[in-house]
N, C-alpha and C positions, 0 to 999 in steps of 0.2 A: 504494500500500500504506500502511495506517495503522500507527502505532506499536504499537497493540494487536495487530494481525495479525502484525507482525514478531516481537514478543516471544513470542506464543503459539506461533508456528511454530518459533521457536528452541527453546522448551521441548520441544515435541513431537519435534523432531529429536534432541535430546539424550537424551530418554527412550527412544526407540524404535530408534535406529540399531543398537545391538548386540543387541537382543532379536530373536528369530525371528518378528517380527510385521510387518515391512516398514515402514521409516521413510518411504520415498517414498509408499507407499500411505496412511500416516497423514497425511502432509502434504497429500496430494490430498483425502482425505476431510475433514479438519479445515477446509481452505479452502472446500470446497463447502458443508458444513453450517453453519459459523459466519460465513463471509464471502462466500458466494454467488459465488465466483470461484476461479480457480486461480492459485496463486503461481508455477507454472511449473516445468519440469524443471531449468532453470538455477539457480533459487533452491535447490532440493533439493541439487544438485551442489555449490554453493558453501558452504552451511551444513554439508555433510559434511566440509569442510575443518576445521571446528571440532572435530567429533568425532574426526576422524582425527589432529588435533594431540594430542588426549587419548591416542590409541593410541601415538603417537610418544613421548610423555613417560612413559606408564605402562610401556611396554616398552623404554625407552631402552637399558638395559643389554643386553637380549637383542638388540635391533636392532644396536647397536654391535658386539657380539661376533660376531654372524652376518656382518655386513658385513665386518669386519676379517678374519675367518677365510676368507670367500669370496675376498676380494682376495688374501690370502696364498696360498690354494690354487690360484689361477690359475697361479702359478709354482713352487709347492712341492707336489710330489705327496704328501709325507708327511702332509699334513693333510686330504687329500681323502676319507678314510674317516670323518672326524668328522661328527657330526650337524649342527653349525653350517654347515660347508661345503655339505653336501648340502641343508640347509634354504634356503640362499641360492638354489640352483638351483630348488628346489621352488617358491619364491615367484615367481621370474622366469618359469618355464615355466607355472605355474598362472595367471599374470596375462594370458597371451596371449589366451585365449578371450574374456574380457570386453572386451579392447581391440579385437579384430577385430569382434566382434558390435556393440559400441558404435559403431564407425566406420561399419559397413555400414548399421545400422538407426537412425542418429542422428535422422533426421527422424521416423520412426515412434514413437520413444521420446518425443519431445516433443509428439506429437499423438495418434494413435490409441491408443498404449499408456497414455495417461492417462484414457481413457474409464472412468467409474466402474463400468460393467457388467463391464469387464475386471478392474478392481481387486478388486471384490467376489467375482467368480468365482474368481480366483487365490488370494485369501485362504482361501476354503473348500477348494478342491481341494488346495492344497499343505499345508493343515492336516492332511488325511488322509494325505498322503504322509509328513509329519513323524511322525504318530502311528504309521504302519507301521514307519518306521525306528527309532523309539524302542522299539517292541515286538519287532522282529525282530533288531536289532543286538545282538551278543554283548558288545560293549565290552571286548574282551580285549587290544586293541592300544594302545600308548602312542606318543608321538612318536619314541621310540627305534626303533620298528618301522615308521616312516613310509617310504614308497617313492615313487619318481617317479610311478608310475601313480596313487597316491592324490592327489598334487598335481594331476595332469591332470584326474582325475574331479571333484575339488572345484573346480578352476578352471572347468570347464564348468557346474557347479552354481552358482557365483557369477555366471556370465554370464546365467543365467536371471533373476537379480534386476534386469536392465535393465527388466523388466516390473514396474511398481508393483504390489504385492500379493504378489509371490513371496517377497521378503526375501532379502537377501544372506546375512546370518548364518543365516537359516532354511535356505536352500539348501545352504550349506556344512556346517552341522550335520547336516542330513539325509543328505547324501552321506557325511560322516564316519561316522555311525552305521551306514549301510549297508555301509561298509567295515570295520565292527567296531572302529572307534576308540572310545576312551572319550569321553564328552561333553567332558571338560576338554581332552583332546588336540585334538579337532576344533575346539573354541572357540579355543584358542591359535593353531592354524594359520590359522583363519578371520580372526583379528585381523591377523596378519602378512600374509596374502594380500590383504587389503583395501587395504593401504597404497599400492601403486603405482596401482591402478585408481582409487581414490577421489581421491587427490591429483591425478592427471592429469585426471580428469573435472572436478574443481573448478577447476583452473587454466584449462583450455580453455573453461570456462563463464563465466569472469569477464567476458569481453567482451560476453556476451549477457544477463547477469542484470539489467541496469538498463534493458532494453527489453522490453516485452511480447512474448512469443514467438508469441502467437496471440490472436484475439479472445476476450475473457473472462478473460484472464490479467492479473495485476497485477505491477507492477515496483516494487522498493524503491529507496530512496535509498541512497547510500553509507553514511551513518550507520546507517540501519536494518539494512543488510546486516552491518555490523561488529558491531552489538549482537546480532543474531540468531545470528551465528556464535560470538560469545563466550559467549552463553548455552548454545548447543549444546555447546561445549567443556567448560564447567564441569559441566553435568549429565551429559554423556557420560563424563567421567572417573570420576565416582562410579558410573555404570552398569557400567563395565568391571569394577571390583572386585566389585560385587555379583553380576554374572552369573557370573564365574569361581567365586565361592563357591557360588552357587546350583547350577550344573550339576554340581559335584563331589558333591553330596549329594541332588539331586532330579531327578525325571524332567521331561520337557518337555511333559507332557500339559496343564498349565495354560495353556500358550501355544496348544496345539491348540484347546482349548475357547474361548479368547479370540478366536482367529482366526475360528472358525466363527460365534461370536456377532456379532462385528463385521461379517463379510461378510453375514450374514443381515439385520442391521439396515440396511446400505447397500442391499441388494436391496429390502427393504421400502420404504425411502424413495424409491427409484427407481420402483418399481411404483406407488406412490401419487402420484407427481409432486411430492413434497416437495422433492426436489433434482433438478438436471439432470445428466445423464451426462457432458456436455461443458462 
């Protein structure tokens, strides 16, 4: 991996991780178009540690309050009706699906799931699913109305993002809207829900990231990996604040149009033989 490649991919990761456009899909597409190879699933997982560090800092007060209340609630029944205690359980239970599916399909995620035909198709298909959720969802429920079934549904939606092109934030936002949550409530839970899954995925991928996972993939050096992750952190932190402000006042249709346009472009490049699917 060259330094230009590491820096560009770090920027792409930071820009796209929290938007409903699939950061893993963007890393795969960027690698194919500009560098004629695949940085690999492990590179994606590790750079996500940078963007997830941004979440930990941005939501530090919320995370500390939820964690403390949850721990107290394990022995003190009087706090178990609070939203913070319940949110602790919602995040834990909601994280189970992606952990199970990630373990069972880990080999497919690193190989067949990164095929650009799959990435382009899922970008387009799930764009229309997101559009339907934006149109149909009544957005009448806030986090105060959040229930365990909501956490489970959004947890399964997050698990679908193991396929590059689906988008973790896109899947959870879509599910949240279909559950009639406001966009802001769905986004906030999405940020919290991502923490266990992304951190564990990144940590478990540390041992693999410096070795090519398959023919045609590129491996970074330790220094390149640190720089790419740091860049993803800085840009990702700014993206969190921007997205929360944006979803509070705007629809998600701009992301729908973008996904369809990008997916169509990738399909055209594949059909003309400009880029390889693998």
